[in-house]
C-alpha positions as a printed Julia matrix, in Angstrom:
385×3 Matrix{Float64}:
 71.19  197.41  -129.92
 67.46  198.08  -130.29
 65.35  198.49  -127.18
 61.8   197.57  -126.24
 60.05  198.91  -123.14
 56.75  197.3   -122.15
 54.26  197.99  -119.36
 52.0   194.94  -119.09
 48.72  194.82  -117.14
 47.13  191.4   -117.65
 43.63  192.03  -116.35
 40.82  189.51  -116.54
 38.92  191.66  -119.03
 41.93  192.05  -121.31
 45.65  192.75  -121.32
 46.31  196.48  -121.28
 49.77  197.08  -122.71
 51.81  200.14  -123.57
 55.08  199.71  -125.42
 57.98  201.65  -126.87
 59.51  199.69  -129.74
 61.64  200.07  -132.89
 59.83  200.42  -136.17
 61.0   201.42  -139.63
 64.25  203.29  -140.11
 63.46  206.18  -137.76
 66.05  206.45  -134.94
 63.27  207.04  -132.42
 61.03  204.32  -131.06
 57.35  204.26  -131.83
 54.86  204.03  -128.98
 51.64  202.08  -129.0
 48.83  201.01  -126.71
 47.28  197.57  -127.05
 44.11  196.0   -125.67
 44.38  192.25  -126.2
 41.85  189.43  -125.76
 42.73  187.67  -122.46
 41.58  184.07  -123.08
 44.21  181.33  -122.69
 43.94  177.56  -123.14
 46.58  174.89  -122.52
 46.91  172.44  -125.41
 48.14  168.93  -125.95
 51.06  168.54  -128.33
 48.84  166.92  -130.96
 46.25  169.72  -130.83
 49.0   172.37  -130.99
 50.55  170.91  -134.13
 47.12  170.43  -135.71
 46.19  174.09  -135.11
 49.62  175.23  -136.28
 48.85  173.94  -139.76
 46.09  176.54  -140.11
 48.15  179.52  -138.91
 48.87  182.16  -141.51
 52.39  183.5   -141.88
 53.38  186.06  -139.25
 52.15  186.79  -135.73
 48.86  188.51  -134.95
 47.57  189.94  -131.68
 44.01  188.62  -131.69
 44.98  184.92  -131.6
 48.23  182.97  -131.47
 49.89  179.71  -130.48
 52.72  179.8   -127.94
 55.21  177.11  -126.98
 58.25  177.06  -124.68
 60.31  174.77  -122.49
 59.13  174.65  -118.9
 62.13  175.98  -116.89
 61.56  173.46  -114.08
 60.82  170.21  -115.93
 62.39  170.94  -119.31
 59.23  169.67  -121.02
 57.86  171.63  -123.93
 54.4   173.09  -123.21
 51.77  174.38  -125.63
 49.23  177.16  -125.33
 46.56  178.92  -127.34
 45.84  182.59  -126.59
 43.29  185.11  -127.83
 39.85  184.97  -129.38
 40.23  181.37  -130.53
 40.8   180.29  -126.9
 37.7   182.0   -125.49
 34.93  179.92  -124.0
 31.22  180.64  -123.44
 29.55  181.23  -120.1
 31.05  182.67  -116.92
 34.81  182.98  -116.44
 36.94  181.12  -113.93
 38.33  184.16  -112.14
 39.81  182.41  -109.1
 42.7   180.86  -111.02
 46.24  182.01  -110.26
 47.41  184.28  -113.07
 51.07  183.25  -112.9
 51.45  180.84  -115.81
 48.72  182.29  -118.03
 50.25  185.75  -117.52
 53.62  184.38  -118.58
 52.07  183.04  -121.78
 50.39  186.37  -122.51
 53.68  188.23  -122.08
 55.52  185.84  -124.41
 52.8   186.08  -127.06
 52.94  189.86  -127.04
 56.74  189.99  -127.11
 56.68  187.6   -130.06
 54.28  189.87  -131.91
 56.27  193.01  -131.14
 59.63  191.55  -132.14
 58.31  189.86  -135.28
 56.45  192.99  -136.38
 59.51  195.2   -135.96
 61.57  196.04  -139.03
 64.62  195.29  -136.89
 63.32  191.95  -135.63
 66.4   190.01  -136.72
 68.73  192.17  -134.65
 69.37  191.66  -130.95
 66.79  193.51  -128.88
 67.13  194.57  -125.25
 63.97  194.26  -123.16
 62.85  196.48  -120.29
 59.65  194.89  -118.92
 57.25  196.09  -116.26
 54.41  193.83  -115.08
 51.46  194.71  -112.86
 50.38  191.81  -110.66
 47.29  191.39  -108.46
 48.1   192.31  -104.86
 47.4   188.78  -103.64
 49.87  187.38  -106.22
 52.71  189.86  -105.73
 54.77  187.2   -103.94
 54.98  185.38  -107.29
 57.08  188.21  -108.76
 60.43  186.49  -108.19
 59.24  183.23  -109.71
 57.62  184.98  -112.68
 60.7   187.09  -113.41
 62.96  184.06  -113.11
 60.89  181.96  -115.5
 60.71  184.76  -118.07
 64.49  185.24  -118.01
 65.16  181.51  -118.39
 62.74  181.15  -121.28
 63.67  184.33  -123.16
 67.44  184.08  -122.72
 67.61  180.3   -122.86
 66.36  178.42  -125.9
 63.81  181.12  -126.68
 60.11  180.52  -127.34
 57.81  179.92  -130.29
 54.87  182.08  -131.34
 52.87  180.73  -134.29
 55.83  178.52  -135.14
 58.3   181.44  -135.22
 61.28  181.0   -132.9
 61.92  184.19  -130.92
 65.49  184.08  -129.67
 66.95  187.53  -130.18
 65.78  189.18  -126.94
 68.1   189.91  -124.03
 66.45  190.91  -120.76
 67.73  194.15  -119.29
 65.3   194.54  -116.4
 62.03  193.01  -115.22
 59.96  194.93  -112.7
 56.86  193.53  -110.98
 54.59  195.85  -109.01
 51.12  195.52  -107.52
 48.16  196.65  -109.6
 47.48  200.27  -108.73
 51.16  201.21  -108.56
 50.96  203.17  -111.81
 48.07  205.22  -110.41
 49.94  205.92  -107.17
 53.1   207.07  -108.97
 50.97  209.53  -110.93
 49.44  211.0   -107.76
 52.03  210.46  -105.01
 50.63  211.65  -101.68
 51.38  210.69   -98.09
 48.76  208.3    -96.73
 47.22  207.74  -100.15
 44.89  204.91  -101.13
 44.25  203.41  -104.55
 40.93  201.69  -105.18
 41.08  199.34  -108.16
 37.76  197.86  -109.25
 38.42  195.64  -112.23
 36.54  192.78  -113.78
 37.76  190.14  -111.37
 38.71  191.75  -108.07
 38.36  194.79  -105.89
 41.71  195.89  -104.48
 42.55  198.56  -101.89
 46.18  199.7   -101.79
 47.41  201.99   -99.02
 50.69  203.88   -99.35
 52.3   205.53   -96.33
 55.29  207.8    -97.02
 55.83  206.19  -100.39
 55.75  202.6    -99.12
 53.0   200.09   -99.76
 51.44  199.12   -96.42
 50.61  195.43   -96.61
 48.82  195.7    -93.26
 46.31  198.22   -94.57
 45.99  196.89   -98.15
 43.58  194.17   -99.17
 42.16  192.3   -102.15
 38.58  191.06  -102.29
 38.7   188.19  -104.83
 35.84  187.85  -107.34
 34.34  191.16  -106.16
 34.68  193.13  -109.37
 32.31  193.26  -112.33
 32.37  189.45  -112.38
 30.44  189.35  -109.11
 27.75  191.6   -110.56
 27.43  189.57  -113.77
 27.32  186.33  -111.77
 24.37  187.72  -109.78
 22.22  188.34  -112.86
 19.21  186.09  -113.19
 19.63  186.05  -116.95
 21.5   183.7   -119.32
 25.09  184.83  -119.91
 26.57  183.69  -123.22
 29.97  185.37  -122.94
 30.82  187.15  -119.71
 33.14  189.81  -121.11
 30.82  190.94  -123.89
 27.92  190.94  -121.4
 29.88  193.19  -119.04
 30.85  195.5   -121.89
 27.31  195.99  -123.14
 25.83  196.48  -119.68
 28.51  199.05  -118.92
 27.74  200.89  -122.18
 24.02  200.8   -121.37
 24.77  202.71  -118.17
 22.45  203.41  -115.28
 19.7   204.4   -117.71
 19.74  200.88  -119.17
 19.97  202.05  -122.78
 18.06  199.42  -124.81
 20.32  200.05  -127.83
 23.04  198.04  -126.06
 20.99  195.7   -123.88
 19.0   194.3   -126.79
 22.24  192.79  -128.12
 22.24  190.44  -125.09
 18.84  189.0   -125.9
 18.05  186.1   -128.19
 14.56  187.0   -129.34
 14.85  190.84  -129.28
 11.33  190.78  -127.81
  9.86  193.2   -125.28
  9.35  190.31  -122.87
 13.02  189.3   -122.91
 14.18  192.92  -122.62
 11.92  193.32  -119.59
 13.46  190.2   -118.06
 16.98  191.54  -118.59
 16.31  195.03  -117.23
 14.6   193.53  -114.18
 17.6   191.27  -113.57
 19.97  194.26  -113.69
 17.79  196.34  -111.38
 17.77  193.53  -108.82
 21.46  192.59  -109.1
 22.9   196.11  -108.94
 21.74  197.09  -105.42
 22.66  193.65  -104.1
 26.15  193.94  -105.56
 26.58  197.39  -104.06
 25.33  196.23  -100.66
 28.02  193.51  -100.67
 30.75  195.99  -101.68
 29.68  198.42   -98.95
 30.3   195.65   -96.42
 33.75  195.12   -97.96
 34.61  198.79   -97.55
 33.61  198.68   -93.89
 36.46  196.23   -93.25
 39.04  198.79   -94.43
 40.63  201.63   -92.45
 39.5   204.26   -94.93
 39.53  207.03   -92.34
 43.35  207.08   -92.21
 43.67  208.1    -95.87
 44.15  211.63   -97.17
 43.49  210.85  -100.83
 41.69  208.05  -102.66
 42.36  207.53  -106.37
 39.92  205.3   -108.24
 40.41  203.3   -111.43
 39.06  200.24  -113.23
 36.13  199.4   -115.47
 33.81  198.35  -112.64
 34.59  201.55  -110.73
 33.49  203.56  -113.75
 30.21  201.64  -113.94
 29.48  202.17  -110.23
 30.85  205.73  -110.14
 27.65  207.27  -108.74
 27.51  204.8   -105.84
 31.23  205.18  -105.09
 31.1   208.98  -105.13
 28.1   209.11  -102.81
 29.46  206.51  -100.36
 32.87  208.11   -99.89
 31.42  211.61   -99.61
 28.6   210.73   -97.2
 30.37  208.19   -94.98
 34.02  209.25   -95.07
 33.93  212.87   -96.23
 36.32  212.05   -99.1
 36.15  213.46  -102.6
 37.43  210.75  -104.9
 40.18  211.4   -107.42
 39.05  209.85  -110.72
 42.47  210.4   -112.33
 41.03  212.65  -115.04
 44.31  214.51  -115.53
 46.11  211.21  -116.15
 43.42  210.15  -118.62
 43.73  213.47  -120.43
 47.5   213.1   -120.64
 47.17  209.56  -122.01
 44.6   210.7   -124.6
 46.79  213.57  -125.76
 49.95  211.48  -125.93
 48.28  208.9   -128.15
 45.86  211.22  -129.93
 42.77  209.34  -128.74
 39.53  210.96  -129.82
 35.81  210.35  -130.12
 34.37  206.97  -129.27
 37.85  205.51  -128.72
 38.01  207.49  -125.46
 35.87  204.8   -123.82
 39.04  202.71  -123.43
 40.96  205.42  -121.56
 39.91  204.34  -118.01
 41.23  200.85  -118.73
 44.75  202.13  -119.42
 45.31  204.52  -116.51
 47.3   202.09  -114.38
 49.44  200.7   -117.2
 50.12  204.19  -118.56
 51.13  205.53  -115.16
 53.43  202.52  -114.75
 54.86  202.89  -118.26
 56.07  206.4   -117.44
 58.11  205.12  -114.49
 60.11  202.54  -116.46
 63.72  203.29  -117.32
 64.63  204.58  -120.76
 61.07  205.67  -121.63
 61.32  208.85  -123.66
 58.4   210.93  -124.81
 58.2   211.16  -128.59
 56.55  214.47  -129.43
 54.39  214.74  -132.55
 56.83  217.31  -133.96
 59.54  214.63  -134.02
 57.49  211.56  -134.83
 53.8   210.91  -134.46
 53.36  207.63  -132.53
 51.8   204.81  -134.48
 48.68  203.66  -132.71
 47.82  200.01  -132.63
 44.85  198.8   -130.66
 43.28  195.37  -130.65
 39.82  195.59  -129.15
 38.55  192.52  -127.36
 34.96  191.96  -126.32
 35.76  193.83  -123.11
 37.18  197.02  -124.62
């Protein structure tokens, strides 16, 4: 029986996925990393069938239609995922991720199975999912729904029935777990600053301490973008370009956010960033003051927003707490070498640290060295990559 192993991190800025999967006639699995557009929209039955008529044969990663039977009601539900489901303006980041995460997982599994040369054979699934800390109690419900859907009547992706997967194991861990397992230390903290939230995880003797861990909802890059006094057309692309512009506010990237490309509009945008950035950091400093940072011996940092505010984070933890932050560079180097990531593609490496660290902990994951088989790289870049 063929095997698929998947580490799935469904962040607000994009799903970061690493998978080991059968491909071709080689006895070894390929490995790939995938950055997938995160937008999801629930559809009516009529809209679903109307859109299905325009779907090309096969299953793509950038956009797809997903349908399955709700395990509780038995009703068939319909979803659109990917670029075609994106909407302008600011994102709704306070929504529970449970059901939209389930749809994202099914869409990706459909793509992986359908794209495999052995897709018609029975495939055993080993699935690891990273959940936000404040949604970790949903893990039992999420795992149960996935098993019922996958091993029941199956599910449809772009009209293709996927019914040849048997679930071996489903693991659900809190975001940051992959980072911790890569740098296991007594009394260690993981600071995750993503697009949506800021999360502080504290591990004592290998156990997650719920008492000393905390999530600050809507405190990630979203909070900074929301504070800009400048029109935001698409939040994720805005965040991406501002991050690429860096602290020097490189006009090469910022000008892409303007309508007129004029000096006046560029001045308005740069002024908005200069005002919003210190205010955002002042708010985050207050958040940090509510944590017991002094009890930690090591702080590992990851996430796109953390990378953007790296100077402020480094200075704060050094000056106030006497802590030198671990930016997980060795893990990023290992990931880059394993998947032969070079040049400008290295900008995505910080996004994959948690999912890669988690992927290595899953059962049956075997390293495929280039001397045996060079992994096939497949990346879908969303506006947030």
